[in-house]
N, C-alpha and C positions, 0 to 999 in steps of 0.2 A: 600643130593643129590649125586648120583653116579658119578664116574669119567667118563668124556666124552669119547666116542669111536669114532675112525676115521672110516668114512664110504665112500664108493665110490659114494655117492650121487652126482648127477649133477643138478645144478640149471640152468634152462633155463628161464631167465628173459624176459618177454614180454611187458615191459613198452613201448617200441617203436612200438609195434603192437597193442596188446589188450588194453594197457594203453591209447594209442592215440585214440582208438575206443570209449573211454568215450564220451558220448554225449557232443559236443561243445568243445572238446579239440583238439588243433592243436599245434604241436611242430615245431619250425623253424628248418632249416637245422643246424644252429649253436647249437641249443639246443639238437638236436638228437646226434650230434657229442660229445657234452659235456657229455650227459647221458651215451652214449656208453663207453666213456673213463673212466668215474667214475665206471661203472659196471666192466669194465675190470681191473681197478686198484685195486679193492677190492677182486678180485679173482673169480668173477662169470664166470662159465665155458662156458656158451652158451647164446647168445643174439638173440632173435627173433626180427628181425630188420625191418620188413615191409611186404607189399603186392605188389609185382611187377605188378600184373594185374591191379592195380589202374591207371597206366599210366606212362608217361615219367618222370614227376616230382618225383614221388615215386621211380622209377627206378634209377634216377640220385642220389637221396638221399641215396639209398642202396649202389650204387657204391662208393659214398664218404665214407661210413662206411667201405666197403671192402678195400679201399685204405689206411685206417688207419693202417692196419697190426696188428690188435689186437691179443692178445693171445687167447681170447675167440672165440669160433666157432660162426660164423654168420649163422642163419637159417631164411629162409623166409616162409611165410604162403601162401598156395595156395589151391584152390579147386583141387580136384583130376582130373585135366584136363591137357592134354598134352600141349596146348598152354600156360597155366599159368606156367607150369614147365619150358618150353622153355624161358619164360620171366625171370624166376629166374636165369637160366643158363646164360643168357645174362648179368645179373648184376654181375656175377663173384663169386656167392656163391657156396659152395660145399655141402650144406645141405638144405633140404626142408622138410616142413611139408605139407603133402597132405591130405586135409580134406574131409570127407564124412559124411553125415547125416546117423546115424545108428539106430535110434529109429523108430518103425513103425509109430509113430505120424508124424515125419518129413519126412520119406520116402513117406508116402501116401499123406500127406497134405501140404508138402512144395515142394518136388521133383516131386510129381505125378508119382512115379515109384513103383517098388516092390523090394524085397530083392535080387532077382536074378540080377536085373539091377545094384544094388549097388555093388554086388560082381564082376560083369563084369567090372564095372567102375574102381574098385580097381585094378583088374588084369592088365588092360590096362595102367593106370597111373603109378602104381608101377613098372610094367615091363619096361616102358619107362624110368622112373627115374633111375632105377638100370642099365639100358643099358648105361646111361651117367655117371656111376660111382658116383652117388650122395649118400650121407648119407640121409636116408629117415625115417622120423617119420610119421606113418599113424595116422591121427587124427580122432577119433571117435566122431563127434559132437552128443551131447545128449546121450552119453553112459549111463548115469545114468537112463534113461528111456528105454533103449534098452533091448531086450531079451538077457539074458546072453549067451544062446546057440548060438545065432547069432554072438555075439562078439567073441566067441571062433572060429567060422567059419572064421571070418575076420582075426583073429590073425593067424590062420592056413595058410590062403592065404599069409599073410604078411611073415610068416616064410618060406613058400615054394618058394617065389619069392625074398628072401634075404632082406626083409625090416628090418630096424634096431631097431625099437621100435614101440609100440602102445600107442597113447595118449588117456587115458580114461578121457573124459570131462564131468564134472558135469555142463553142459552148463547153466542150469536154477538155479543152486545153491540150489537144493532141497534136497540134501542128508544129512544124519547125519553121524557122524564119525564111528558109529558102522556098518552101512550098507556099508560105504566106505571100511572099513577094510575087511569085509566079501567078497565084490566083488573083490577087488584087490587080496586078498589071493587066492580066487578061480581061478582067471585068471592066476595067477603066477604058480599055480599047473597044470592047464589045458594045458598051452602052455609055458613051462619053458624056451624055447629057445628064446622067444621074450621078451625083456625088456619092462617095463611099465612106462609110464609117467602119472602123475596126474595133471589135469587142473581143478581148483576149482573156483567157483564163490560165492559171499558173500550175496546173496539175503536173506538168513535166518540168516546171521551173523556167518556162520560156515565155511567159506572158509579156514582159517588157520587150524582149527581143522580137517577138512576133508583132507587137504594136509598132515598134520602130520600122520593121520590115514593111508592114502595111503602109505606113506613112511614106516611106521612100518609094514605094511602088505607085503612089498616087492618091492614097486615101487622104481626104481633107479633114475628117473627123476621127477622134480617138476617144474611147472610153477609158477612164481611170478611176481608181479609188485611193483615198488616203491610206497609207500603210499597206496597200494591196488587199484590203478586206474584200470578201466576196465568197460566193458559194465554194465549198470544198477547200481547195488550196488558194483560192482568192483570184483577184483580177490584177491587171497591170497597175502598179503603184504610181500614183500621180508624181511623186517626187523622183522616182526612177525614170519615168518617161521624159519628164521635162529636162532633167540634167543629162540623160542619155542623148536626147535630141541635140542639146547644146554642145556637149563635149565629144560625143562619138560621131555625130552626124553633121555638126556645124549648122544646126537649125535653131534659130532663136524664136522662142514662143511668146515672149513679152510678159511671161509670168514673173511676179515678184517672188523670188525663192527664199528670201531671208526669213520668212515665217514658217518654213517647212518643218523645222524641228518643233516649234511651238504647236503647230497644227497636229503633228504626228503624236506628240505627247497627249494632247487633248483627246484625240480620237482613240488612242490606246486606252486611256482611262475610261472614256465613255463606253467603249466596246468591251471592256474587261479582257482585252487582248494585249498583254504586256509587249512593249517594243523590244525586240532582241537587241542586245548591245552591239551586234555586228550587222544590224539591218542596213542594207545599202543606202547610202546618202544621208540618212538621218539617225542611224544608231549611235549611241553614246560613245562608242569606241572605234568608229570607222576612221577617225583621225588620231588614234592613239598609236604611239611608236615605242617599241621596246627593244627590238633587235639592235645590237650595237651598230652594225653598218647602216641600218635604216635610220636610226636616231641621229647618228652623226651626219648622214646625208641630208636629212630634213632640217637639221639645225643650221647647216651651211647654206642651204637653199631649199625652201619648202617644195619647189617644183621638182626636186629630185625624186620625191616619193608621194606627192599629192597631185592628183589630176586637176583639182580646183581648190580655191581658198575655202576652208571650212566655214568662214563667216558668211559665205554666200547662202548657206542653208541654215544658219543660226547655230552653228557649232563652234567649238574651239579646239585647237591643236593640244594634244596632251603627250607629254613625255613620260613613259611608264618605266619604273625600275623593277626588274624582276630577274629571272634566271638568265635571260639572254642579253641583258643590258651590257653596255660598254661604258668606258669612262666618260665619253662625251655626253652621253645621256644622263649619267649620274651628276656630272658637273652642272649641266643645264637645269636639272631638277632642283638641285640645291640652290642654284642661282635664283630660280623662281621663288624659293623660300626665303631669299634675302641672305643666303650663306655663300661666301666665296670659298671655293675649294680648288686647289691646283691639282695637276695631273697625278703627282706622286701620292698625294693624300687620297685622291679618288681611287687609285689602284688598290690601296689597302681597304678603303671603305667598301669597295665593290665586292671584295671577297666575302665580307660579312653580309652584305645585302643579298648576294646571290644565294648564299647558304640559307638565309632566313626565308627567302622566296621559295626555295625548294622544299623547305620544311613545312611551310604554310600553304604551299601549292597555289600561290597567287602572287600578284604584284604587291608592292609595299606602299603604305600610306605615308603622308607627310609626317605623321606622328611617329611612325616606326623609323623613318629615315632620320628624323631629328634625334631619336633615341640612339641610333647607331652612331651618329656624329658626336653626340654628347659623351658617349663612352669611349671616345678615341683620343683622350688626352695624350696617350703615349705614342700616338702616330706622328710622323713628321709634320711639322707645322708649315704653313705657307711662308715663303721667303718675304 
């Protein structure tokens, strides 16, 4: 693995906006405040905090976040409409995302408009926002299905009117990382004055991969959500993007990762979306080892089967005893319980443990392992 490089990458976490748009998810005011504080505390630079156009309750919640005085910049999501931008201004934020549908599919079949109308809408909304001295991200809904020449036109308008960045949205989650890389690299070359943000969805299971590809192609901003919450199959997960950048790409984000597990559990509870035990990076069992060869390898040197130290994300290594366990894993598990077992004992104990695991169709608890050990008086004793 190469040494990590410091990058000017900006993470814009949208747990409080796109994450809450997950069907059936509602965060309370207190939960939103807690999530915002956690994101701020670990060094997330920007938080997309809501949609003021939803009404007074949403606006009140956004104002409460503004009043926290966080280090992170707060940005709101709006359609590219002047009244919605005005609602954001009333909340006290200094940054807005103004979103337009940019694919011919959505322009014709959702908006019932044409490309010229979209360009004119952008000019009016962006011109108004910049006249109010706002930081502006121009959001291209359905960018992945848009004509790339049209995206260049929109980015040129963004540049000419002082827009700060363009959000390339894979709204349907249909891209692959190779296409994402090519698209972002092309746009960065075509309009280098406008920074690019990538917003990826996970409908085909490639949100994180697409986010990393966009970053490697030159995107400076990336959208994430804690646990990958979001519309349909969700967005790129904050924890996956940060650790993927560090260990797959050699890019250091400066994010404090030790609270990832804590944050994931909090959001899982608040969203009523239980965290899968094998959820990448933060799942309870992503550092659990059962297979005999793997357990033996990780006991000898964790780097044999772990890409990074579990403590980096707030987890601990676990040696599991089950159907596929070997003697090394069993000996280590008993050692962690304060019981010394030698290899010859372990071989006999393992037969019982494997049989019990198969019968119960799961791994064994400390209590069950203690019962197995306590019933082994007739087995060979340690020398």
